[in-house]
N, CA, C and O atoms as a GROMACS GRO file, in nm:
protein
  552
    1MET      N    1   7.883   6.720   7.482
    1MET     CA    2   7.952   6.584   7.494
    1MET      C    3   8.083   6.589   7.558
    1MET      O    4   8.170   6.659   7.507
    2SER      N    5   8.109   6.518   7.668
    2SER     CA    6   8.202   6.554   7.755
    2SER      C    7   8.333   6.519   7.678
    2SER      O    8   8.343   6.481   7.561
    3LEU      N    9   8.447   6.544   7.785
    3LEU     CA   10   8.582   6.510   7.756
    3LEU      C   11   8.619   6.365   7.734
    3LEU      O   12   8.703   6.312   7.661
    4LYS      N   13   8.526   6.316   7.825
    4LYS     CA   14   8.553   6.196   7.836
    4LYS      C   15   8.527   6.079   7.701
    4LYS      O   16   8.601   5.990   7.658
    5ASN      N   17   8.399   6.121   7.661
    5ASN     CA   18   8.335   6.073   7.549
    5ASN      C   19   8.408   6.106   7.417
    5ASN      O   20   8.409   6.026   7.324
    6ILE      N   21   8.468   6.222   7.414
    6ILE     CA   22   8.530   6.239   7.291
    6ILE      C   23   8.683   6.167   7.307
    6ILE      O   24   8.730   6.122   7.203
    7LYS      N   25   8.778   6.150   7.455
    7LYS     CA   26   8.874   6.066   7.448
    7LYS      C   27   8.832   5.901   7.397
    7LYS      O   28   8.906   5.847   7.315
    8LYS      N   29   8.722   5.834   7.446
    8LYS     CA   30   8.682   5.756   7.389
    8LYS      C   31   8.636   5.719   7.244
    8LYS      O   32   8.664   5.612   7.189
    9SER      N   33   8.578   5.796   7.203
    9SER     CA   34   8.586   5.804   7.046
    9SER      C   35   8.675   5.837   6.973
    9SER      O   36   8.652   5.810   6.855
   10VAL      N   37   8.806   5.904   7.001
   10VAL     CA   38   8.908   5.888   6.947
   10VAL      C   39   9.022   5.761   6.962
   10VAL      O   40   9.105   5.729   6.877
   11VAL      N   41   9.004   5.706   7.076
   11VAL     CA   42   9.044   5.585   7.095
   11VAL      C   43   8.992   5.494   7.028
   11VAL      O   44   9.076   5.436   6.959
   12ILE      N   45   8.868   5.446   7.014
   12ILE     CA   46   8.796   5.341   6.937
   12ILE      C   47   8.839   5.376   6.773
   12ILE      O   48   8.852   5.281   6.696
   13SER      N   49   8.868   5.568   6.705
   13SER     CA   50   8.854   5.569   6.587
   13SER      C   51   9.011   5.509   6.542
   13SER      O   52   9.036   5.452   6.435
   14LEU      N   53   9.088   5.531   6.630
   14LEU     CA   54   9.227   5.506   6.592
   14LEU      C   55   9.259   5.387   6.589
   14LEU      O   56   9.355   5.362   6.516
   15LEU      N   57   9.201   5.283   6.656
   15LEU     CA   58   9.202   5.127   6.660
   15LEU      C   59   9.180   5.086   6.531
   15LEU      O   60   9.249   5.006   6.468
   16ALA      N   61   9.040   5.168   6.477
   16ALA     CA   62   8.991   5.092   6.349
   16ALA      C   63   9.055   5.178   6.263
   16ALA      O   64   9.039   5.139   6.147
   17ALA      N   65   9.131   5.291   6.270
   17ALA     CA   66   9.215   5.298   6.153
   17ALA      C   67   9.342   5.243   6.153
   17ALA      O   68   9.401   5.229   6.046
   18LEU      N   69   9.399   5.205   6.275
   18LEU     CA   70   9.504   5.130   6.264
   18LEU      C   71   9.458   4.930   6.198
   18LEU      O   72   9.540   4.850   6.152
   19PHE      N   73   9.364   4.917   6.210
   19PHE     CA   74   9.347   4.758   6.174
   19PHE      C   75   9.276   4.793   6.038
   19PHE      O   76   9.259   4.692   5.971
   20GLY      N   77   9.237   4.890   5.989
   20GLY     CA   78   9.217   4.921   5.861
   20GLY      C   79   9.313   4.922   5.753
   20GLY      O   80   9.311   4.878   5.638
   21ALA      N   81   9.414   4.997   5.838
   21ALA     CA   82   9.524   5.038   5.715
   21ALA      C   83   9.614   4.860   5.727
   21ALA      O   84   9.683   4.820   5.633
   22ILE      N   85   9.598   4.795   5.829
   22ILE     CA   86   9.658   4.689   5.846
   22ILE      C   87   9.588   4.594   5.704
   22ILE      O   88   9.639   4.550   5.601
   23GLN      N   89   9.446   4.593   5.759
   23GLN     CA   90   9.368   4.510   5.656
   23GLN      C   91   9.372   4.521   5.545
   23GLN      O   92   9.358   4.419   5.477
   24MET      N   93   9.395   4.666   5.472
   24MET     CA   94   9.405   4.766   5.338
   24MET      C   95   9.562   4.665   5.278
   24MET      O   96   9.563   4.600   5.173
   25TYR      N   97   9.679   4.676   5.373
   25TYR     CA   98   9.781   4.630   5.327
   25TYR      C   99   9.819   4.504   5.308
   25TYR      O  100   9.907   4.464   5.233
   26TRP      N  101   9.744   4.436   5.386
   26TRP     CA  102   9.726   4.279   5.387
   26TRP      C  103   9.652   4.218   5.254
   26TRP      O  104   9.685   4.132   5.174
   27PHE      N  105   9.552   4.293   5.267
   27PHE     CA  106   9.473   4.266   5.106
   27PHE      C  107   9.517   4.234   4.968
   27PHE      O  108   9.494   4.140   4.891
   28LEU      N  109   9.623   4.399   4.959
   28LEU     CA  110   9.658   4.435   4.797
   28LEU      C  111   9.796   4.507   4.874
   28LEU      O  112   9.808   4.626   4.901
   29PRO      N  113   9.881   4.412   4.897
   29PRO     CA  114  10.041   4.466   4.977
   29PRO      C  115  10.130   4.585   4.835
   29PRO      O  116  10.225   4.658   4.863
   30SER      N  117  10.082   4.576   4.722
   30SER     CA  118  10.183   4.631   4.607
   30SER      C  119  10.044   4.650   4.495
   30SER      O  120   9.924   4.621   4.486
   31GLY      N  121  10.134   4.707   4.434
   31GLY     CA  122  10.049   4.752   4.312
   31GLY      C  123  10.035   4.919   4.304
   31GLY      O  124  10.013   4.998   4.395
   32LEU      N  125  10.056   4.944   4.157
   32LEU     CA  126  10.072   5.108   4.125
   32LEU      C  127   9.926   5.132   4.093
   32LEU      O  128   9.847   5.046   4.054
   33SER      N  129   9.896   5.281   4.117
   33SER     CA  130   9.768   5.315   4.058
   33SER      C  131   9.751   5.334   3.910
   33SER      O  132   9.849   5.382   3.853
   34CYS      N  133   9.660   5.311   3.845
   34CYS     CA  134   9.641   5.318   3.740
   34CYS      C  135   9.612   5.452   3.679
   34CYS      O  136   9.602   5.468   3.557
   35PHE      N  137   9.599   5.557   3.777
   35PHE     CA  138   9.563   5.715   3.749
   35PHE      C  139   9.710   5.750   3.742
   35PHE      O  140   9.748   5.804   3.638
   36ASP      N  141   9.801   5.727   3.839
   36ASP     CA  142   9.926   5.792   3.799
   36ASP      C  143  10.052   5.737   3.793
   36ASP      O  144  10.159   5.791   3.766
   37ALA      N  145  10.025   5.613   3.825
   37ALA     CA  146  10.094   5.477   3.786
   37ALA      C  147  10.276   5.512   3.891
   37ALA      O  148  10.384   5.469   3.850
   38LYS      N  149  10.261   5.577   3.994
   38LYS     CA  150  10.341   5.575   4.078
   38LYS      C  151  10.305   5.563   4.250
   38LYS      O  152  10.382   5.529   4.339
   39SER      N  153  10.182   5.598   4.261
   39SER     CA  154  10.130   5.622   4.396
   39SER      C  155  10.078   5.464   4.416
   39SER      O  156  10.021   5.389   4.337
   40GLY      N  157  10.111   5.449   4.522
   40GLY     CA  158  10.119   5.286   4.616
   40GLY      C  159  10.029   5.282   4.711
   40GLY      O  160   9.952   5.377   4.732
   41ILE      N  161  10.028   5.137   4.803
   41ILE     CA  162   9.921   5.140   4.885
   41ILE      C  163   9.905   5.201   4.998
   41ILE      O  164   9.798   5.196   5.059
   42ILE      N  165  10.041   5.288   5.053
   42ILE     CA  166  10.083   5.360   5.172
   42ILE      C  167  10.013   5.506   5.136
   42ILE      O  168   9.986   5.582   5.229
   43GLU      N  169   9.979   5.546   4.982
   43GLU     CA  170   9.925   5.685   4.959
   43GLU      C  171   9.758   5.644   4.994
   43GLU      O  172   9.676   5.714   5.052
   44ALA      N  173   9.744   5.529   4.948
   44ALA     CA  174   9.568   5.516   4.949
   44ALA      C  175   9.550   5.477   5.083
   44ALA      O  176   9.431   5.489   5.112
   45ILE      N  177   9.616   5.437   5.175
   45ILE     CA  178   9.576   5.417   5.304
   45ILE      C  179   9.624   5.567   5.387
   45ILE      O  180   9.557   5.583   5.489
   46GLU      N  181   9.704   5.653   5.368
   46GLU     CA  182   9.715   5.778   5.402
   46GLU      C  183   9.581   5.911   5.338
   46GLU      O  184   9.554   6.023   5.382
   47ILE      N  185   9.528   5.842   5.233
   47ILE     CA  186   9.404   5.911   5.188
   47ILE      C  187   9.250   5.857   5.243
   47ILE      O  188   9.156   5.935   5.260
   48LEU      N  189   9.243   5.713   5.267
   48LEU     CA  190   9.119   5.679   5.318
   48LEU      C  191   9.118   5.650   5.474
   48LEU      O  192   9.019   5.682   5.540
   49MET      N  193   9.206   5.601   5.522
   49MET     CA  194   9.215   5.594   5.673
   49MET      C  195   9.158   5.722   5.730
   49MET      O  196   9.067   5.701   5.810
   50PRO      N  197   9.185   5.838   5.712
   50PRO     CA  198   9.137   5.972   5.756
   50PRO      C  199   9.030   5.971   5.745
   50PRO      O  200   8.969   5.997   5.848
   51ILE      N  201   8.965   5.948   5.648
   51ILE     CA  202   8.800   5.947   5.618
   51ILE      C  203   8.728   5.814   5.668
   51ILE      O  204   8.606   5.821   5.686
   52GLN      N  205   8.793   5.692   5.693
   52GLN     CA  206   8.748   5.591   5.807
   52GLN      C  207   8.767   5.690   5.951
   52GLN      O  208   8.669   5.706   6.024
   53PHE      N  209   8.850   5.730   5.970
   53PHE     CA  210   8.854   5.819   6.108
   53PHE      C  211   8.750   5.875   6.149
   53PHE      O  212   8.705   5.854   6.261
   54ILE      N  213   8.696   5.958   6.062
   54ILE     CA  214   8.613   6.058   6.070
   54ILE      C  215   8.480   6.006   6.078
   54ILE      O  216   8.389   6.067   6.134
   55ALA      N  217   8.467   5.897   6.026
   55ALA     CA  218   8.315   5.821   6.011
   55ALA      C  219   8.304   5.779   6.119
   55ALA      O  220   8.201   5.810   6.179
   56THR      N  221   8.413   5.684   6.193
   56THR     CA  222   8.397   5.615   6.310
   56THR      C  223   8.374   5.724   6.436
   56THR      O  224   8.299   5.687   6.527
   57MET      N  225   8.429   5.846   6.444
   57MET     CA  226   8.452   5.923   6.523
   57MET      C  227   8.287   5.980   6.540
   57MET      O  228   8.223   5.995   6.644
   58ILE      N  229   8.243   6.008   6.388
   58ILE     CA  230   8.072   6.037   6.396
   58ILE      C  231   7.974   5.935   6.456
   58ILE      O  232   7.880   5.957   6.532
   59ILE      N  233   8.018   5.813   6.404
   59ILE     CA  234   7.925   5.676   6.469
   59ILE      C  235   7.945   5.666   6.620
   59ILE      O  236   7.852   5.618   6.684
   60CYS      N  237   8.081   5.715   6.700
   60CYS     CA  238   8.084   5.712   6.833
   60CYS      C  239   8.008   5.814   6.909
   60CYS      O  240   7.969   5.795   7.025
   61VAL      N  241   7.983   5.957   6.820
   61VAL     CA  242   7.939   6.054   6.892
   61VAL      C  243   7.790   6.046   6.899
   61VAL      O  244   7.726   6.093   6.994
   62VAL      N  245   7.719   5.964   6.764
   62VAL     CA  246   7.577   5.986   6.756
   62VAL      C  247   7.518   5.858   6.813
   62VAL      O  248   7.395   5.855   6.824
   63PHE      N  249   7.598   5.737   6.853
   63PHE     CA  250   7.541   5.621   6.886
   63PHE      C  251   7.552   5.610   7.011
   63PHE      O  252   7.630   5.676   7.079
   64GLN      N  253   7.461   5.513   7.058
   64GLN     CA  254   7.490   5.491   7.226
   64GLN      C  255   7.577   5.395   7.228
   64GLN      O  256   7.619   5.342   7.126
   65LYS      N  257   7.621   5.358   7.367
   65LYS     CA  258   7.719   5.213   7.359
   65LYS      C  259   7.681   5.099   7.293
   65LYS      O  260   7.744   5.049   7.200
   66ARG      N  261   7.566   5.052   7.346
   66ARG     CA  262   7.532   4.892   7.316
   66ARG      C  263   7.504   4.922   7.095
   66ARG      O  264   7.555   4.848   7.011
   67THR      N  265   7.438   5.012   7.074
   67THR     CA  266   7.419   5.046   6.971
   67THR      C  267   7.572   5.063   6.855
   67THR      O  268   7.589   5.005   6.748
   68ARG      N  269   7.642   5.138   6.906
   68ARG     CA  270   7.758   5.207   6.871
   68ARG      C  271   7.839   5.067   6.814
   68ARG      O  272   7.885   5.076   6.700
   69PHE      N  273   7.859   4.944   6.884
   69PHE     CA  274   7.956   4.874   6.866
   69PHE      C  275   7.890   4.799   6.740
   69PHE      O  276   7.965   4.756   6.652
   70TYR      N  277   7.774   4.786   6.732
   70TYR     CA  278   7.702   4.696   6.609
   70TYR      C  279   7.733   4.778   6.457
   70TYR      O  280   7.781   4.737   6.351
   71VAL      N  281   7.684   4.909   6.502
   71VAL     CA  282   7.703   4.988   6.367
   71VAL      C  283   7.864   5.018   6.329
   71VAL      O  284   7.908   5.046   6.217
   72LEU      N  285   7.944   5.002   6.457
   72LEU     CA  286   8.075   5.048   6.400
   72LEU      C  287   8.125   4.864   6.302
   72LEU      O  288   8.160   4.857   6.184
   73ILE      N  289   8.115   4.777   6.372
   73ILE     CA  290   8.126   4.659   6.314
   73ILE      C  291   8.048   4.663   6.179
   73ILE      O  292   8.102   4.622   6.076
   74ALA      N  293   7.937   4.707   6.178
   74ALA     CA  294   7.885   4.668   6.009
   74ALA      C  295   7.952   4.800   5.896
   74ALA      O  296   7.974   4.778   5.777
   75PHE      N  297   7.978   4.940   5.966
   75PHE     CA  298   8.044   5.036   5.902
   75PHE      C  299   8.202   4.976   5.844
   75PHE      O  300   8.255   5.003   5.737
   76LEU      N  301   8.249   4.894   5.943
   76LEU     CA  302   8.409   4.855   5.895
   76LEU      C  303   8.398   4.760   5.782
   76LEU      O  304   8.454   4.767   5.673
   77CYS      N  305   8.304   4.657   5.832
   77CYS     CA  306   8.300   4.546   5.719
   77CYS      C  307   8.240   4.613   5.585
   77CYS      O  308   8.273   4.552   5.483
   78ALA      N  309   8.159   4.726   5.565
   78ALA     CA  310   8.138   4.721   5.471
   78ALA      C  311   8.253   4.828   5.375
   78ALA      O  312   8.284   4.819   5.256
   79PHE      N  313   8.296   4.922   5.476
   79PHE     CA  314   8.374   5.031   5.438
   79PHE      C  315   8.509   4.925   5.390
   79PHE      O  316   8.542   4.929   5.272
   80TRP      N  317   8.579   4.838   5.477
   80TRP     CA  318   8.645   4.808   5.407
   80TRP      C  319   8.646   4.693   5.289
   80TRP      O  320   8.740   4.665   5.214
   81PHE      N  321   8.518   4.634   5.295
   81PHE     CA  322   8.492   4.566   5.142
   81PHE      C  323   8.500   4.656   5.068
   81PHE      O  324   8.584   4.633   4.981
   82LEU      N  325   8.435   4.784   5.055
   82LEU     CA  326   8.425   4.898   4.947
   82LEU      C  327   8.580   4.937   4.919
   82LEU      O  328   8.600   4.964   4.801
   83ILE      N  329   8.674   4.944   4.989
   83ILE     CA  330   8.803   5.002   5.018
   83ILE      C  331   8.895   4.883   4.930
   83ILE      O  332   8.985   4.919   4.854
   84ASN      N  333   8.869   4.771   4.945
   84ASN     CA  334   8.960   4.661   4.900
   84ASN      C  335   8.916   4.649   4.762
   84ASN      O  336   9.009   4.657   4.682
   85LYS      N  337   8.783   4.629   4.706
   85LYS     CA  338   8.716   4.652   4.556
   85LYS      C  339   8.790   4.788   4.497
   85LYS      O  340   8.818   4.793   4.377
   86HIS      N  341   8.823   4.901   4.589
   86HIS     CA  342   8.838   5.018   4.483
   86HIS      C  343   8.986   4.975   4.482
   86HIS      O  344   9.018   4.940   4.369
   87GLU      N  345   9.062   4.968   4.550
   87GLU     CA  346   9.206   4.924   4.542
   87GLU      C  347   9.224   4.775   4.430
   87GLU      O  348   9.325   4.763   4.362
   88PHE      N  349   9.163   4.719   4.429
   88PHE     CA  350   9.178   4.629   4.374
   88PHE      C  351   9.168   4.631   4.228
   88PHE      O  352   9.234   4.562   4.151
   89THR      N  353   9.033   4.757   4.184
   89THR     CA  354   8.988   4.805   4.071
   89THR      C  355   9.109   4.874   4.043
   89THR      O  356   9.152   4.850   3.930
   90PHE      N  357   9.170   4.946   4.105
   90PHE     CA  358   9.282   5.049   4.037
   90PHE      C  359   9.392   5.014   4.059
   90PHE      O  360   9.484   5.092   4.033
   91ARG      N  361   9.413   4.908   4.105
   91ARG     CA  362   9.571   4.856   4.116
   91ARG      C  363   9.621   4.770   4.066
   91ARG      O  364   9.741   4.744   4.052
   92HIS      N  365   9.490   4.697   4.022
   92HIS     CA  366   9.567   4.522   3.978
   92HIS      C  367   9.457   4.515   3.833
   92HIS      O  368   9.490   4.494   3.716
   93ALA      N  369   9.309   4.540   3.892
   93ALA     CA  370   9.209   4.497   3.721
   93ALA      C  371   9.243   4.600   3.635
   93ALA      O  372   9.244   4.567   3.517
   94CYS      N  373   9.272   4.716   3.658
   94CYS     CA  374   9.281   4.824   3.574
   94CYS      C  375   9.389   4.789   3.489
   94CYS      O  376   9.376   4.843   3.379
   95TRP      N  377   9.502   4.711   3.500
   95TRP     CA  378   9.603   4.658   3.429
   95TRP      C  379   9.570   4.520   3.322
   95TRP      O  380   9.634   4.476   3.226
   96SER      N  381   9.454   4.481   3.380
   96SER     CA  382   9.430   4.370   3.268
   96SER      C  383   9.278   4.400   3.268
   96SER      O  384   9.214   4.496   3.311
   97THR      N  385   9.234   4.258   3.190
   97THR     CA  386   9.079   4.258   3.169
   97THR      C  387   8.981   4.178   3.223
   97THR      O  388   8.932   4.077   3.173
   98PHE      N  389   8.947   4.252   3.370
   98PHE     CA  390   8.819   4.175   3.433
   98PHE      C  391   8.734   4.244   3.410
   98PHE      O  392   8.737   4.365   3.384
   99LEU      N  393   8.614   4.148   3.419
   99LEU     CA  394   8.488   4.192   3.442
   99LEU      C  395   8.431   4.220   3.565
   99LEU      O  396   8.480   4.173   3.668
  100ASP      N  397   8.326   4.296   3.565
  100ASP     CA  398   8.294   4.364   3.727
  100ASP      C  399   8.238   4.232   3.790
  100ASP      O  400   8.228   4.232   3.912
  101SER      N  401   8.204   4.134   3.728
  101SER     CA  402   8.147   4.036   3.849
  101SER      C  403   8.268   3.963   3.872
  101SER      O  404   8.263   3.874   3.957
  102GLU      N  405   8.381   3.985   3.809
  102GLU     CA  406   8.485   3.894   3.833
  102GLU      C  407   8.570   3.981   3.969
  102GLU      O  408   8.622   3.923   4.065
  103ILE      N  409   8.568   4.126   3.947
  103ILE     CA  410   8.631   4.189   4.043
  103ILE      C  411   8.562   4.169   4.194
  103ILE      O  412   8.620   4.144   4.299
  104LEU      N  413   8.442   4.185   4.175
  104LEU     CA  414   8.340   4.138   4.291
  104LEU      C  415   8.375   3.988   4.341
  104LEU      O  416   8.410   3.968   4.457
  105TYR      N  417   8.367   3.922   4.280
  105TYR     CA  418   8.437   3.744   4.304
  105TYR      C  419   8.530   3.773   4.363
  105TYR      O  420   8.514   3.778   4.485
  106TYR      N  421   8.676   3.809   4.306
  106TYR     CA  422   8.801   3.849   4.368
  106TYR      C  423   8.824   3.908   4.494
  106TYR      O  424   8.894   3.860   4.582
  107THR      N  425   8.744   4.046   4.499
  107THR     CA  426   8.747   4.066   4.609
  107THR      C  427   8.662   4.000   4.745
  107THR      O  428   8.713   3.986   4.856
  108PHE      N  429   8.562   3.974   4.720
  108PHE     CA  430   8.509   3.936   4.835
  108PHE      C  431   8.581   3.795   4.868
  108PHE      O  432   8.564   3.765   4.986
  109PHE      N  433   8.647   3.712   4.804
  109PHE     CA  434   8.715   3.593   4.847
  109PHE      C  435   8.857   3.637   4.902
  109PHE      O  436   8.922   3.566   4.979
  110GLU      N  437   8.898   3.762   4.855
  110GLU     CA  438   9.068   3.766   4.856
  110GLU      C  439   9.026   3.860   5.007
  110GLU      O  440   9.110   3.874   5.095
  111SER      N  441   8.936   3.899   5.015
  111SER     CA  442   8.922   3.974   5.169
  111SER      C  443   8.842   3.940   5.248
  111SER      O  444   8.795   4.026   5.323
  112ILE      N  445   8.805   3.818   5.258
  112ILE     CA  446   8.750   3.740   5.394
  112ILE      C  447   8.850   3.749   5.492
  112ILE      O  448   8.850   3.829   5.586
  113TYR      N  449   8.931   3.667   5.469
  113TYR     CA  450   9.073   3.647   5.557
  113TYR      C  451   9.107   3.808   5.612
  113TYR      O  452   9.081   3.816   5.732
  114PRO      N  453   9.133   3.874   5.583
  114PRO     CA  454   9.179   3.996   5.639
  114PRO      C  455   9.091   4.061   5.673
  114PRO      O  456   9.116   4.132   5.770
  115ILE      N  457   8.973   4.069   5.624
  115ILE     CA  458   8.853   4.148   5.750
  115ILE      C  459   8.855   4.088   5.826
  115ILE      O  460   8.878   4.139   5.936
  116ILE      N  461   8.834   3.944   5.818
  116ILE     CA  462   8.790   3.869   5.984
  116ILE      C  463   8.880   3.885   6.074
  116ILE      O  464   8.830   3.906   6.185
  117VAL      N  465   9.002   3.884   6.071
  117VAL     CA  466   9.097   3.874   6.124
  117VAL      C  467   9.104   3.989   6.185
  117VAL      O  468   9.077   3.994   6.305
  118CYS      N  469   9.150   4.123   6.103
  118CYS     CA  470   9.118   4.269   6.140
  118CYS      C  471   8.978   4.302   6.229
  118CYS      O  472   8.994   4.368   6.331
  119LEU      N  473   8.881   4.270   6.204
  119LEU     CA  474   8.799   4.317   6.274
  119LEU      C  475   8.774   4.237   6.383
  119LEU      O  476   8.711   4.284   6.478
  120SER      N  477   8.825   4.088   6.384
  120SER     CA  478   8.831   4.021   6.542
  120SER      C  479   8.915   4.102   6.639
  120SER      O  480   8.877   4.139   6.750
  121ALA      N  481   9.041   4.129   6.581
  121ALA     CA  482   9.102   4.200   6.648
  121ALA      C  483   9.058   4.363   6.681
  121ALA      O  484   9.103   4.428   6.775
  122PHE      N  485   8.989   4.397   6.612
  122PHE     CA  486   8.941   4.519   6.690
  122PHE      C  487   8.834   4.534   6.768
  122PHE      O  488   8.807   4.638   6.828
  123ILE      N  489   8.747   4.393   6.773
  123ILE     CA  490   8.662   4.358   6.862
  123ILE      C  491   8.731   4.349   7.016
  123ILE      O  492   8.722   4.422   7.115
  124LEU      N  493   8.793   4.242   6.993
  124LEU     CA  494   8.887   4.229   7.102
  124LEU      C  495   8.939   4.298   7.156
  124LEU      O  496   8.940   4.292   7.278
  125SER      N  497   9.010   4.402   7.084
  125SER     CA  498   9.053   4.563   7.180
  125SER      C  499   8.984   4.606   7.194
  125SER      O  500   9.024   4.691   7.274
  126TYR      N  501   8.798   4.637   7.168
  126TYR     CA  502   8.753   4.728   7.187
  126TYR      C  503   8.675   4.663   7.316
  126TYR      O  504   8.610   4.738   7.388
  127VAL      N  505   8.685   4.496   7.350
  127VAL     CA  506   8.622   4.471   7.457
  127VAL      C  507   8.690   4.485   7.568
  127VAL      O  508   8.633   4.514   7.673
  128ILE      N  509   8.846   4.465   7.560
  128ILE     CA  510   8.928   4.472   7.662
  128ILE      C  511   8.967   4.628   7.732
  128ILE      O  512   9.022   4.663   7.837
  129LEU      N  513   8.903   4.702   7.607
  129LEU     CA  514   8.937   4.868   7.688
  129LEU      C  515   8.804   4.862   7.725
  129LEU      O  516   8.795   4.942   7.819
  130ASP      N  517   8.709   4.819   7.708
  130ASP     CA  518   8.561   4.851   7.773
  130ASP      C  519   8.578   4.752   7.879
  130ASP      O  520   8.478   4.761   7.950
  131GLN      N  521   8.653   4.663   7.922
  131GLN     CA  522   8.648   4.592   8.052
  131GLN      C  523   8.768   4.667   8.172
  131GLN      O  524   8.778   4.666   8.294
  132SER      N  525   8.862   4.742   8.031
  132SER     CA  526   8.972   4.812   8.148
  132SER      C  527   8.912   4.961   8.191
  132SER      O  528   8.975   5.040   8.261
  133LYS      N  529   8.787   4.984   8.142
  133LYS     CA  530   8.716   5.128   8.187
  133LYS      C  531   8.792   5.250   8.107
  133LYS      O  532   8.795   5.367   8.145
  134ILE      N  533   8.843   5.205   8.006
  134ILE     CA  534   8.907   5.330   7.952
  134ILE      C  535   8.776   5.372   7.842
  134ILE      O  536   8.768   5.493   7.821
  135ILE      N  537   8.698   5.306   7.788
  135ILE     CA  538   8.593   5.267   7.743
  135ILE      C  539   8.473   5.287   7.855
  135ILE      O  540   8.442   5.171   7.881
  136ASP      N  541   8.403   5.360   7.921
  136ASP     CA  542   8.328   5.375   7.994
  136ASP      C  543   8.169   5.347   7.929
  136ASP      O  544   8.165   5.365   7.808
  137SER      N  545   8.081   5.320   7.972
  137SER     CA  546   7.943   5.288   7.960
  137SER      C  547   7.898   5.458   7.951
  137SER      O  548   7.898   5.532   8.050
  138SER      N  549   7.857   5.506   7.795
  138SER     CA  550   7.762   5.598   7.787
  138SER      C  551   7.616   5.600   7.740
  138SER      O  552   7.550   5.704   7.745
   0.00000   0.00000   0.00000
């Protein structure tokens, strides 16, 4: 793998991590963890965004340009939804009585707007970077 491809992968992964952190904070800006009752959403971002960064780096390395774009979009949608479900479950629902179906319902409907907006911003950034030749064809 060339240095140029590594640079592209890092830029894409950093963008995804930035928009992922914004999306997480937008979905659930407050709430203490049921595990220790003192860690907030910033601590969750510090734990989960490096995982997303590594996963997007792997996707960028493994897949070709056209396939990579679609795999990244699908991965980010699924990962962000699962993060939102996890964070809602352990920062809000644990302090109350929610059924699993209610957790899924709330997470889905409250995640739609943050995920769509942040994913759209990621796609726009990706396209702009692609046209500016920072992300060349591979």
